[in-house]
Every structure is written in structure tokens, then in C-alpha cells.
N, C-alpha and C positions, 0 to 999 in steps of 0.2 A: 275575450271574445264578446262578452256581454257589453263591455264599455265601448268596443269598436262598433257594435251594432247600434247602440244608442247614438253615437256620434253620427253615423251614416243616416239614421232615421231623421235626425235634426237637419242634416245636410239636404236630403231630398225634400223635406218639408219646406225649407227655405227656398229651394229652387222653384217649387210649385207656387209658393206664396208670392214670389217675385214675378210670376207670370211665365216661367219657362214651360215650354210645351212638354207634356208628358210623353208624347211619342218620341221627341228628340232625346229626352233623358233616357228612355228605355233603349232606344237604338244605340246611343253612345255607350251606355253602361254594358248592354248586351254584347256589342261588338268588341269592346275592349276586353271584357271578361273572356269571351271566346278566344280572342287572340292570345291573351295571357295563359289561358288554360291549355290550349292545344299547341302553341308555338314557343312559349317561353323557354321550355327545357331544351328544345332544339337550338334556339338562338344562343343560349348560355353555353351549351356544349361546343357549338361552332366557334363562339368567341374565345373559348379556352383552347381551341385547337385539339380537342379530344378526339381520339380515334378508337373506334370499337375494335376489340381484340377477340379472336376466336380461341377456343380451348387449345388448339394446336400452338397458337402464338404465346399464350400465357397459361399453361396447364396448372401450375401451382395456385395461381390466383383464382382460376375458375373452380378448382377443387375446393379451395377454402370457402369461397362464397356459396357454392352449392351445399356444402356441409352446414354452414350457418343458416341458410334458407330453410333447410330441412328442420333445423331446431326451432326456427322462428315461424315455421308453417306458412311460408309465402312462396309464390312462384319465383324462380331464379331470374333476377334482372339481367339486362345486358351489361357487359363490362367494357369500360373504355379506359384508355391510358393517355396521359398528357406528358409530352416530352419537356420536362422542366426540372431544374434542380430544386425548386421550392417543394419542400415536403408537405403534401396535403392530400385531402380526399374529400369527395362530396357526392351527394346523391341527387338525382333529378327524376322527374316523372310525375304525371298527374294522378297515377293510381298504382296499385301493386302490380298490375299486369302490364303497365307501360312505364317502366322505371329503368334507370341506368345508374350504376355505381361507377364512379371514376376515381382512379388513383394516379398520382404523378409518379414519374420514374424516380424522383427524389425521395419520396416516402418509401417506395419499395426497396431502395438501396439502403435507406437509413435504419429501418426497423427490423427487429427479429421476427420470425414467423408468428410467435405468440402476440407480440405487440401489434403487428399488422392485422392479425385476426381480430384484436380488440377494436381497431379502427374500422375495419370492414363491418363488424357487428354494430358499431355506432351508426354507420350509414344505413345499414339494413333496418335498424330500428326507426330511422327517419321514414323509411318506406312503409314499415309496419304501421306507424302512427299517421301516415298520410300527411306528413308535415309540409311537403312542397305544395300540395293542393291547399292545405290550410292557410299557408302564407300567401298563396295566390289569391284566394278568396278574401283574405284580410286586407290585401293591398289594393284591390282594383278600384274601390271608391276613392282611396287616397290618390291613385293615379289620375282619376277623373278630376278631382279637386286641383291637383297640380296643373293639369292641362288647362283648366278654366283660368287659373291665376296667370299662367304664362301667356295664353291667348288674350286674356283681358288686358294685361299690361302692354302686350305687343300692339294691340289695336287702339291703345290709348283710352281705356275706360269705356264710356258710353258712346263715343263718336261713331263707331261702326256697327252698333248693335240695334239701333232703332231710328225711327223717323222723327220722333218727338223728343223734346227736352225732358219729358217725364221719365224716359227710359234710362237716363243717366244714373240717377240714384239707385234704381233697381239693379242695374248691372254692377255698380260699385258695391252694393250690398252683397251680391252673389260672389264677387271677387274677394271681399273681406271674409265672408263666411267660409269660402273655399280655402283661403289661406289658413284660417283657424283650424278647419277640418284637417288639412294636410299636416299641420304642426302637431296637433293632438294625436292623429293617427300614427305619425312617425314614432312618437314616444311609446304609444301602446303596442305597436308592432315590434319595436325593439325589446320591450318587456316580454312579449309573446315569444320572440325568437330566443331570448335567454332561457325561458322556461323550457322550450322544446330541446335545447341543448342539454339541460340537466336531465330531461326525460330520456334522451338518446344515450347519454352516458350510463344511466341506470339500466336501460334496456340492454346495452352491450354487456354490462356486468352480469345480467341475468342469463343472457344467451351463452356466454363463454364460461361463466362461473369463475372468472379471474379478473376482478376489478383492478388488481395491481398491474396487470399487463397493460390495460388501457391507461392507467396513471403514468406508467413508465413511458408509454408512447407519447402521451401529451407533453410530458416534460422534455423528451427528446425533440419533438417537433418544435416546441416553443423555443428551446435553446438554439436549435439549428436555424430557425427563422431569423434570429438576430444577426446571423452571419450572411444571410442572403442580401445581395445588393439592393439598395432602396429602389432603384429603377425597375428591377424585376418584381418587387413587391407591389409597387404602384401599378404595374401593368395588370396585376391580378386582383387588385383591391375591390373592384366593382362587384365581385362575387363573394365578398367576405361573409355574408349572411349564410352561405351554403357550405363553407369550408368547416372542417372539424376544428381548426385553429385559424383565426382570421389572419390575413396576410398583411398585418401591420405590426411593427415592432413595438411602437409606443401605444400603450392602452389609452383609452379616452380618459380625460380628466374627470368626467362624471360618468358613473355607471349607467345613467339614463340614456347615453348616446351609444352604448355598446350593443353589438349584436350577440355577443357571447358573455357568459358569466366570467368573472375574474378567474384566472387559472388556479389560484390557490383555493378558491371555493369549490371548483370542480374536483381538484385533488382531494380536498377534505371530505367531500361527499362520497367519493369512491373509496376512501379509506374507511369510512363508517360502514359502507356496504361490505368491504373486505372483512372487517371485524365481525359483522353480523353473520356472514357466511361461515367464518371460522368457528363461531360459537354454535353453529347449527341452527340458527334462527330461521324463521319462515322466509321463503324466497319472495323478494319484493316483486311487484307487478312491473310489466314492461313500461307502462306509461301512467 
């Protein structure tokens, strides 16, 4: 987060140095941040085809999540279900009071109650740690940088930005810096995302007291994902950063591009927690 902050300070400084209006920068940044903060979760849930379910429609899932929320000491989130054979789950929401936990029909059919509890505890930990809000805040300047690059190239550099030839180099400098900011931010946000997944795994193990149940769930989900048709996986791949297991069979060639840690590393970390709990060691923190 410190590195992201330094990148964005440099970015804004270059915009000011290039003559960009402070009012324009503030309006663009504030508007985009407000949109991402208040509407991104609704858009994501809608894109997934998630449907909120009542306690009468999914009594066991509601009872499980309610019990986990009591243990985690947070308000119970809304629950939603997606009709898809892809086994997965994710959490959305800008705060603990405005959160939704979503599970697919595929994951509810695949996992045992103990394994599903581990997955739900993982998603609840994301809510406890305010990870969706954290990633939203981390990404909004990168979104602005991306927009500047796209609009800059769309309008052909300096041609549409100023009345004098002197504006061209300034605009191109903004486009170049924006591109660098976007690339650096991308790698930093991927690293932040991987760390948050480790933290959510650890939090789930603490809440349930059964790291092995989550390990088993992760292996089942990963193994089943390889049998899901590629067309179905591609349809859901845009929300990979939010899933407990990304919807792509082939892992990235380089860990720097991944939103999640390698599965073997997650399993190894959970195994160490299991051994620690069995030895009666101190209970690790949620995050």
C-alpha cells in the first residue's frame, strides 16, 4: 500500500506539473472513486447473475454464515447464489454493514458441510479485513491512469487537447507517465491481492479451527475447475480477483501476474496452521 501511495503521488505530481487543472483532476478522481466505491459491488453481482436468497430458500447456508459471523463478530451479510456448475464463492461490499457473500450452486453441490464452512469463513474474513474496499481504493488511480492512456491514444496524442503546439509534449508526457503508473500499479495490486488471499485463508482457519477443511475444499475446487468447459471459465474470468479460486485452469507463467498465490503455497500455509493448532500453539491473528 505504501508503494501504491508513492506511485500515485508521483502520478498526480506529474499531472500538475504538466499543467492539468487541479479541479479537473479532483472531479475525475472523486467521481470515479465514488462510482467504484458505491456501485462496483452491485455491477459485479449483476454481471455474475447472482440472486439474493432468503433464509427460507437456503436455510442451511444462512445458518452456517450466521454462526460464522457470530464467531467473527461482524454483522451478517446478505447471501446470494449463482446458478452455475463452476464451484466458487466470493464476497462483495464496501463495508461490513454493506456486504454480500455469494456461492455458486456448483460449490454447494461439490463440498461437504465442513468444507463449505471453511470457504464461507474465507469470504467472511475478506469482509472482516475490508478487502473489497481496500482493493477499490488501491485501484482507482490505476483506473484513471488507464482512462488517460486510452483517451490519449484515441484522440491521437496532443491533437485534441490544446490550441498550441506546446501542448503536445505535455500531453504525451502525461500519457507516458499514466502508462507507467498503470503497469506498476497492476503488479503492486496483484501482490496485494495475493497477500489478502493468504490472510483470508488464515482467518478462515482461525474462525473454524479446522484449516484442513479449507485445504480439502481448495483441492476439490481446483480439481473440479479443470473439468469445467473453457467457455464457462472464460465467461467468469473477469472476477477472478474476487473468487476463492480463480476461474482459469492454467496458472500464470509468472507469479507476478497472478491474483492468487499458487495453490501449493496456500495448502502448505494451512498445513502449518493445522500443525500449530494440534500442538496447542497460540491462535494466529485473523489478518
